[in-house]
mmCIF entry with sequence, helices, sheets and N, C-alpha, C, O atoms, coordinates in Angstrom:
data_MODEL
# 
_entry.id   MODEL 
# 
_entity.id                         1 
_entity.type                       polymer 
_entity.pdbx_number_of_molecules   1 
# 
_entity_poly.entity_id                      1 
_entity_poly.type                           'polypeptide(L)' 
_entity_poly.nstd_linkage                   no 
_entity_poly.nstd_monomer                   no 
_entity_poly.pdbx_seq_one_letter_code       MINEIIEFIPTWNPDRLMMDFEKASMNAFGGS 
_entity_poly.pdbx_seq_one_letter_code_can   MINEIIEFIPTWNPDRLMMDFEKASMNAFGGS 
_entity_poly.pdbx_strand_id                 A 
# 
loop_
_entity_poly_seq.entity_id 
_entity_poly_seq.num 
_entity_poly_seq.mon_id 
_entity_poly_seq.hetero 
1 1  MET n 
1 2  ILE n 
1 3  ASN n 
1 4  GLU n 
1 5  ILE n 
1 6  ILE n 
1 7  GLU n 
1 8  PHE n 
1 9  ILE n 
1 10 PRO n 
1 11 THR n 
1 12 TRP n 
1 13 ASN n 
1 14 PRO n 
1 15 ASP n 
1 16 ARG n 
1 17 LEU n 
1 18 MET n 
1 19 MET n 
1 20 ASP n 
1 21 PHE n 
1 22 GLU n 
1 23 LYS n 
1 24 ALA n 
1 25 SER n 
1 26 MET n 
1 27 ASN n 
1 28 ALA n 
1 29 PHE n 
1 30 GLY n 
1 31 GLY n 
1 32 SER n 
# 
_struct_asym.id          A 
_struct_asym.entity_id   1 
# 
loop_
_struct_conf.conf_type_id 
_struct_conf.id 
_struct_conf.pdbx_PDB_helix_id 
_struct_conf.beg_label_comp_id 
_struct_conf.beg_label_asym_id 
_struct_conf.beg_label_seq_id 
_struct_conf.pdbx_beg_PDB_ins_code 
_struct_conf.end_label_comp_id 
_struct_conf.end_label_asym_id 
_struct_conf.end_label_seq_id 
_struct_conf.pdbx_end_PDB_ins_code 
_struct_conf.beg_auth_comp_id 
_struct_conf.beg_auth_asym_id 
_struct_conf.beg_auth_seq_id 
_struct_conf.end_auth_comp_id 
_struct_conf.end_auth_asym_id 
_struct_conf.end_auth_seq_id 
_struct_conf.pdbx_PDB_helix_class 
_struct_conf.details 
_struct_conf.pdbx_PDB_helix_length 
HELX_P HELX_P1 AA1 ILE A 2  ? PHE A 8  ? ILE A 2  PHE A 8  1 ? 7  
HELX_P HELX_P2 AA2 PRO A 14 ? ALA A 28 ? PRO A 14 ALA A 28 1 ? 15 
# 
_struct_conf_type.id          HELX_P 
_struct_conf_type.criteria    ? 
_struct_conf_type.reference   ? 
# 
loop_
_atom_site.group_PDB 
_atom_site.id 
_atom_site.type_symbol 
_atom_site.label_atom_id 
_atom_site.label_alt_id 
_atom_site.label_comp_id 
_atom_site.label_asym_id 
_atom_site.label_entity_id 
_atom_site.label_seq_id 
_atom_site.pdbx_PDB_ins_code 
_atom_site.Cartn_x 
_atom_site.Cartn_y 
_atom_site.Cartn_z 
_atom_site.occupancy 
_atom_site.B_iso_or_equiv 
_atom_site.pdbx_formal_charge 
_atom_site.auth_seq_id 
_atom_site.auth_comp_id 
_atom_site.auth_asym_id 
_atom_site.auth_atom_id 
_atom_site.pdbx_PDB_model_num 
ATOM 1   N N  . MET A 1 1  ? 10.243 4.614   -6.832  1.00 0.00 ? 1  MET A N  1 
ATOM 2   C CA . MET A 1 1  ? 9.044  3.775   -6.693  1.00 0.00 ? 1  MET A CA 1 
ATOM 3   C C  . MET A 1 1  ? 7.901  4.588   -6.173  1.00 0.00 ? 1  MET A C  1 
ATOM 4   O O  . MET A 1 1  ? 6.797  4.482   -6.707  1.00 0.00 ? 1  MET A O  1 
ATOM 5   N N  . ILE A 1 2  ? 8.103  5.406   -5.145  1.00 0.00 ? 2  ILE A N  1 
ATOM 6   C CA . ILE A 1 2  ? 6.982  6.187   -4.593  1.00 0.00 ? 2  ILE A CA 1 
ATOM 7   C C  . ILE A 1 2  ? 6.491  7.154   -5.684  1.00 0.00 ? 2  ILE A C  1 
ATOM 8   O O  . ILE A 1 2  ? 5.285  7.355   -5.827  1.00 0.00 ? 2  ILE A O  1 
ATOM 9   N N  . ASN A 1 3  ? 7.406  7.746   -6.444  1.00 0.00 ? 3  ASN A N  1 
ATOM 10  C CA . ASN A 1 3  ? 7.024  8.669   -7.502  1.00 0.00 ? 3  ASN A CA 1 
ATOM 11  C C  . ASN A 1 3  ? 6.140  7.950   -8.523  1.00 0.00 ? 3  ASN A C  1 
ATOM 12  O O  . ASN A 1 3  ? 5.176  8.541   -9.009  1.00 0.00 ? 3  ASN A O  1 
ATOM 13  N N  . GLU A 1 4  ? 6.436  6.700   -8.860  1.00 0.00 ? 4  GLU A N  1 
ATOM 14  C CA . GLU A 1 4  ? 5.731  5.974   -9.842  1.00 0.00 ? 4  GLU A CA 1 
ATOM 15  C C  . GLU A 1 4  ? 4.260  5.781   -9.303  1.00 0.00 ? 4  GLU A C  1 
ATOM 16  O O  . GLU A 1 4  ? 3.287  5.954   -10.037 1.00 0.00 ? 4  GLU A O  1 
ATOM 17  N N  . ILE A 1 5  ? 4.152  5.408   -7.959  1.00 0.00 ? 5  ILE A N  1 
ATOM 18  C CA . ILE A 1 5  ? 2.836  5.173   -7.393  1.00 0.00 ? 5  ILE A CA 1 
ATOM 19  C C  . ILE A 1 5  ? 2.021  6.459   -7.480  1.00 0.00 ? 5  ILE A C  1 
ATOM 20  O O  . ILE A 1 5  ? 0.857  6.435   -7.880  1.00 0.00 ? 5  ILE A O  1 
ATOM 21  N N  . ILE A 1 6  ? 2.650  7.616   -7.096  1.00 0.00 ? 6  ILE A N  1 
ATOM 22  C CA . ILE A 1 6  ? 1.875  8.876   -7.133  1.00 0.00 ? 6  ILE A CA 1 
ATOM 23  C C  . ILE A 1 6  ? 1.443  9.154   -8.637  1.00 0.00 ? 6  ILE A C  1 
ATOM 24  O O  . ILE A 1 6  ? 0.353  9.667   -8.892  1.00 0.00 ? 6  ILE A O  1 
ATOM 25  N N  . GLU A 1 7  ? 2.283  8.818   -9.540  1.00 0.00 ? 7  GLU A N  1 
ATOM 26  C CA . GLU A 1 7  ? 1.886  9.101   -10.982 1.00 0.00 ? 7  GLU A CA 1 
ATOM 27  C C  . GLU A 1 7  ? 0.611  8.263   -11.293 1.00 0.00 ? 7  GLU A C  1 
ATOM 28  O O  . GLU A 1 7  ? -0.319 8.767   -11.921 1.00 0.00 ? 7  GLU A O  1 
ATOM 29  N N  . PHE A 1 8  ? 0.579  7.034   -10.866 1.00 0.00 ? 8  PHE A N  1 
ATOM 30  C CA . PHE A 1 8  ? -0.533 6.157   -11.191 1.00 0.00 ? 8  PHE A CA 1 
ATOM 31  C C  . PHE A 1 8  ? -1.776 6.517   -10.391 1.00 0.00 ? 8  PHE A C  1 
ATOM 32  O O  . PHE A 1 8  ? -2.900 6.373   -10.872 1.00 0.00 ? 8  PHE A O  1 
ATOM 33  N N  . ILE A 1 9  ? -1.560 6.995   -9.138  1.00 0.00 ? 9  ILE A N  1 
ATOM 34  C CA . ILE A 1 9  ? -2.652 7.354   -8.245  1.00 0.00 ? 9  ILE A CA 1 
ATOM 35  C C  . ILE A 1 9  ? -2.559 8.768   -7.782  1.00 0.00 ? 9  ILE A C  1 
ATOM 36  O O  . ILE A 1 9  ? -1.940 9.071   -6.762  1.00 0.00 ? 9  ILE A O  1 
ATOM 37  N N  . PRO A 1 10 ? -3.200 9.667   -8.567  1.00 0.00 ? 10 PRO A N  1 
ATOM 38  C CA . PRO A 1 10 ? -3.104 11.131  -8.265  1.00 0.00 ? 10 PRO A CA 1 
ATOM 39  C C  . PRO A 1 10 ? -3.670 11.438  -6.840  1.00 0.00 ? 10 PRO A C  1 
ATOM 40  O O  . PRO A 1 10 ? -3.193 12.351  -6.165  1.00 0.00 ? 10 PRO A O  1 
ATOM 41  N N  . THR A 1 11 ? -4.646 10.694  -6.420  1.00 0.00 ? 11 THR A N  1 
ATOM 42  C CA . THR A 1 11 ? -5.215 10.950  -5.076  1.00 0.00 ? 11 THR A CA 1 
ATOM 43  C C  . THR A 1 11 ? -4.556 9.990   -4.043  1.00 0.00 ? 11 THR A C  1 
ATOM 44  O O  . THR A 1 11 ? -5.219 9.450   -3.157  1.00 0.00 ? 11 THR A O  1 
ATOM 45  N N  . TRP A 1 12 ? -3.298 9.815   -4.191  1.00 0.00 ? 12 TRP A N  1 
ATOM 46  C CA . TRP A 1 12 ? -2.536 8.857   -3.316  1.00 0.00 ? 12 TRP A CA 1 
ATOM 47  C C  . TRP A 1 12 ? -2.631 9.313   -1.869  1.00 0.00 ? 12 TRP A C  1 
ATOM 48  O O  . TRP A 1 12 ? -2.380 10.473  -1.541  1.00 0.00 ? 12 TRP A O  1 
ATOM 49  N N  . ASN A 1 13 ? -3.003 8.366   -1.014  1.00 0.00 ? 13 ASN A N  1 
ATOM 50  C CA . ASN A 1 13 ? -3.105 8.576   0.405   1.00 0.00 ? 13 ASN A CA 1 
ATOM 51  C C  . ASN A 1 13 ? -2.140 7.728   1.181   1.00 0.00 ? 13 ASN A C  1 
ATOM 52  O O  . ASN A 1 13 ? -2.381 6.527   1.302   1.00 0.00 ? 13 ASN A O  1 
ATOM 53  N N  . PRO A 1 14 ? -1.064 8.261   1.717   1.00 0.00 ? 14 PRO A N  1 
ATOM 54  C CA . PRO A 1 14 ? 0.028  7.479   2.362   1.00 0.00 ? 14 PRO A CA 1 
ATOM 55  C C  . PRO A 1 14 ? -0.516 6.640   3.459   1.00 0.00 ? 14 PRO A C  1 
ATOM 56  O O  . PRO A 1 14 ? -0.079 5.497   3.593   1.00 0.00 ? 14 PRO A O  1 
ATOM 57  N N  . ASP A 1 15 ? -1.487 7.130   4.304   1.00 0.00 ? 15 ASP A N  1 
ATOM 58  C CA . ASP A 1 15 ? -2.067 6.346   5.367   1.00 0.00 ? 15 ASP A CA 1 
ATOM 59  C C  . ASP A 1 15 ? -2.736 5.158   4.811   1.00 0.00 ? 15 ASP A C  1 
ATOM 60  O O  . ASP A 1 15 ? -2.491 4.045   5.276   1.00 0.00 ? 15 ASP A O  1 
ATOM 61  N N  . ARG A 1 16 ? -3.598 5.336   3.805   1.00 0.00 ? 16 ARG A N  1 
ATOM 62  C CA . ARG A 1 16 ? -4.329 4.251   3.241   1.00 0.00 ? 16 ARG A CA 1 
ATOM 63  C C  . ARG A 1 16 ? -3.394 3.252   2.570   1.00 0.00 ? 16 ARG A C  1 
ATOM 64  O O  . ARG A 1 16 ? -3.627 2.048   2.680   1.00 0.00 ? 16 ARG A O  1 
ATOM 65  N N  . LEU A 1 17 ? -2.400 3.676   1.915   1.00 0.00 ? 17 LEU A N  1 
ATOM 66  C CA . LEU A 1 17 ? -1.414 2.858   1.273   1.00 0.00 ? 17 LEU A CA 1 
ATOM 67  C C  . LEU A 1 17 ? -0.710 1.956   2.221   1.00 0.00 ? 17 LEU A C  1 
ATOM 68  O O  . LEU A 1 17 ? -0.489 0.780   1.933   1.00 0.00 ? 17 LEU A O  1 
ATOM 69  N N  . MET A 1 18 ? -0.340 2.518   3.399   1.00 0.00 ? 18 MET A N  1 
ATOM 70  C CA . MET A 1 18 ? 0.348  1.771   4.346   1.00 0.00 ? 18 MET A CA 1 
ATOM 71  C C  . MET A 1 18 ? -0.571 0.685   5.005   1.00 0.00 ? 18 MET A C  1 
ATOM 72  O O  . MET A 1 18 ? -0.108 -0.416  5.302   1.00 0.00 ? 18 MET A O  1 
ATOM 73  N N  . MET A 1 19 ? -1.846 1.007   5.223   1.00 0.00 ? 19 MET A N  1 
ATOM 74  C CA . MET A 1 19 ? -2.844 0.067   5.677   1.00 0.00 ? 19 MET A CA 1 
ATOM 75  C C  . MET A 1 19 ? -2.994 -1.088  4.764   1.00 0.00 ? 19 MET A C  1 
ATOM 76  O O  . MET A 1 19 ? -2.988 -2.247  5.179   1.00 0.00 ? 19 MET A O  1 
ATOM 77  N N  . ASP A 1 20 ? -3.134 -0.752  3.457   1.00 0.00 ? 20 ASP A N  1 
ATOM 78  C CA . ASP A 1 20 ? -3.280 -1.799  2.433   1.00 0.00 ? 20 ASP A CA 1 
ATOM 79  C C  . ASP A 1 20 ? -2.045 -2.652  2.403   1.00 0.00 ? 20 ASP A C  1 
ATOM 80  O O  . ASP A 1 20 ? -2.137 -3.875  2.298   1.00 0.00 ? 20 ASP A O  1 
ATOM 81  N N  . PHE A 1 21 ? -0.795 -1.982  2.500   1.00 0.00 ? 21 PHE A N  1 
ATOM 82  C CA . PHE A 1 21 ? 0.411  -2.736  2.489   1.00 0.00 ? 21 PHE A CA 1 
ATOM 83  C C  . PHE A 1 21 ? 0.491  -3.653  3.673   1.00 0.00 ? 21 PHE A C  1 
ATOM 84  O O  . PHE A 1 21 ? 0.918  -4.798  3.526   1.00 0.00 ? 21 PHE A O  1 
ATOM 85  N N  . GLU A 1 22 ? 0.106  -3.211  4.820   1.00 0.00 ? 22 GLU A N  1 
ATOM 86  C CA . GLU A 1 22 ? 0.153  -4.035  6.009   1.00 0.00 ? 22 GLU A CA 1 
ATOM 87  C C  . GLU A 1 22 ? -0.779 -5.330  5.814   1.00 0.00 ? 22 GLU A C  1 
ATOM 88  O O  . GLU A 1 22 ? -0.388 -6.458  6.115   1.00 0.00 ? 22 GLU A O  1 
ATOM 89  N N  . LYS A 1 23 ? -1.980 -5.074  5.310   1.00 0.00 ? 23 LYS A N  1 
ATOM 90  C CA . LYS A 1 23 ? -2.915 -6.258  5.026   1.00 0.00 ? 23 LYS A CA 1 
ATOM 91  C C  . LYS A 1 23 ? -2.238 -7.212  4.052   1.00 0.00 ? 23 LYS A C  1 
ATOM 92  O O  . LYS A 1 23 ? -2.210 -8.424  4.263   1.00 0.00 ? 23 LYS A O  1 
ATOM 93  N N  . ALA A 1 24 ? -1.712 -6.661  3.021   1.00 0.00 ? 24 ALA A N  1 
ATOM 94  C CA . ALA A 1 24 ? -1.086 -7.563  2.032   1.00 0.00 ? 24 ALA A CA 1 
ATOM 95  C C  . ALA A 1 24 ? 0.092  -8.355  2.630   1.00 0.00 ? 24 ALA A C  1 
ATOM 96  O O  . ALA A 1 24 ? 0.265  -9.548  2.379   1.00 0.00 ? 24 ALA A O  1 
ATOM 97  N N  . SER A 1 25 ? 0.864  -7.656  3.407   1.00 0.00 ? 25 SER A N  1 
ATOM 98  C CA . SER A 1 25 ? 2.031  -8.335  4.071   1.00 0.00 ? 25 SER A CA 1 
ATOM 99  C C  . SER A 1 25 ? 1.510  -9.470  4.998   1.00 0.00 ? 25 SER A C  1 
ATOM 100 O O  . SER A 1 25 ? 1.971  -10.611 4.957   1.00 0.00 ? 25 SER A O  1 
ATOM 101 N N  . MET A 1 26 ? 0.536  -9.083  5.819   1.00 0.00 ? 26 MET A N  1 
ATOM 102 C CA . MET A 1 26 ? -0.023 -10.137 6.754   1.00 0.00 ? 26 MET A CA 1 
ATOM 103 C C  . MET A 1 26 ? -0.510 -11.355 5.990   1.00 0.00 ? 26 MET A C  1 
ATOM 104 O O  . MET A 1 26 ? -0.230 -12.492 6.368   1.00 0.00 ? 26 MET A O  1 
ATOM 105 N N  . ASN A 1 27 ? -1.247 -11.104 4.901   1.00 0.00 ? 27 ASN A N  1 
ATOM 106 C CA . ASN A 1 27 ? -1.803 -12.208 4.082   1.00 0.00 ? 27 ASN A CA 1 
ATOM 107 C C  . ASN A 1 27 ? -0.608 -13.018 3.472   1.00 0.00 ? 27 ASN A C  1 
ATOM 108 O O  . ASN A 1 27 ? -0.635 -14.249 3.435   1.00 0.00 ? 27 ASN A O  1 
ATOM 109 N N  . ALA A 1 28 ? 0.414  -12.298 3.007   1.00 0.00 ? 28 ALA A N  1 
ATOM 110 C CA . ALA A 1 28 ? 1.511  -12.971 2.402   1.00 0.00 ? 28 ALA A CA 1 
ATOM 111 C C  . ALA A 1 28 ? 2.293  -13.870 3.389   1.00 0.00 ? 28 ALA A C  1 
ATOM 112 O O  . ALA A 1 28 ? 2.808  -14.930 3.030   1.00 0.00 ? 28 ALA A O  1 
ATOM 113 N N  . PHE A 1 29 ? 2.352  -13.408 4.611   1.00 0.00 ? 29 PHE A N  1 
ATOM 114 C CA . PHE A 1 29 ? 3.056  -14.226 5.649   1.00 0.00 ? 29 PHE A CA 1 
ATOM 115 C C  . PHE A 1 29 ? 2.171  -15.084 6.485   1.00 0.00 ? 29 PHE A C  1 
ATOM 116 O O  . PHE A 1 29 ? 2.588  -15.628 7.508   1.00 0.00 ? 29 PHE A O  1 
ATOM 117 N N  . GLY A 1 30 ? 0.887  -15.211 6.031   1.00 0.00 ? 30 GLY A N  1 
ATOM 118 C CA . GLY A 1 30 ? -0.032 -16.129 6.802   1.00 0.00 ? 30 GLY A CA 1 
ATOM 119 C C  . GLY A 1 30 ? -0.563 -15.531 7.971   1.00 0.00 ? 30 GLY A C  1 
ATOM 120 O O  . GLY A 1 30 ? -0.975 -16.297 8.843   1.00 0.00 ? 30 GLY A O  1 
ATOM 121 N N  . GLY A 1 31 ? -0.635 -14.267 8.162   1.00 0.00 ? 31 GLY A N  1 
ATOM 122 C CA . GLY A 1 31 ? -1.192 -13.611 9.367   1.00 0.00 ? 31 GLY A CA 1 
ATOM 123 C C  . GLY A 1 31 ? -2.705 -13.658 9.237   1.00 0.00 ? 31 GLY A C  1 
ATOM 124 O O  . GLY A 1 31 ? -3.272 -13.882 8.168   1.00 0.00 ? 31 GLY A O  1 
ATOM 125 N N  . SER A 1 32 ? -3.330 -13.432 10.398  1.00 0.00 ? 32 SER A N  1 
ATOM 126 C CA . SER A 1 32 ? -4.787 -13.543 10.445  1.00 0.00 ? 32 SER A CA 1 
ATOM 127 C C  . SER A 1 32 ? -5.407 -12.126 10.110  1.00 0.00 ? 32 SER A C  1 
ATOM 128 O O  . SER A 1 32 ? -6.629 -11.975 10.091  1.00 0.00 ? 32 SER A O  1 
# 
């Protein structure tokens, strides 16, 4: 899965990805 993400996003930034993932998770679970 990670390799697929890197292929689609050459300038992949792990820190930014995790931040976006946290935001998406919070929204999905009704977080503020």
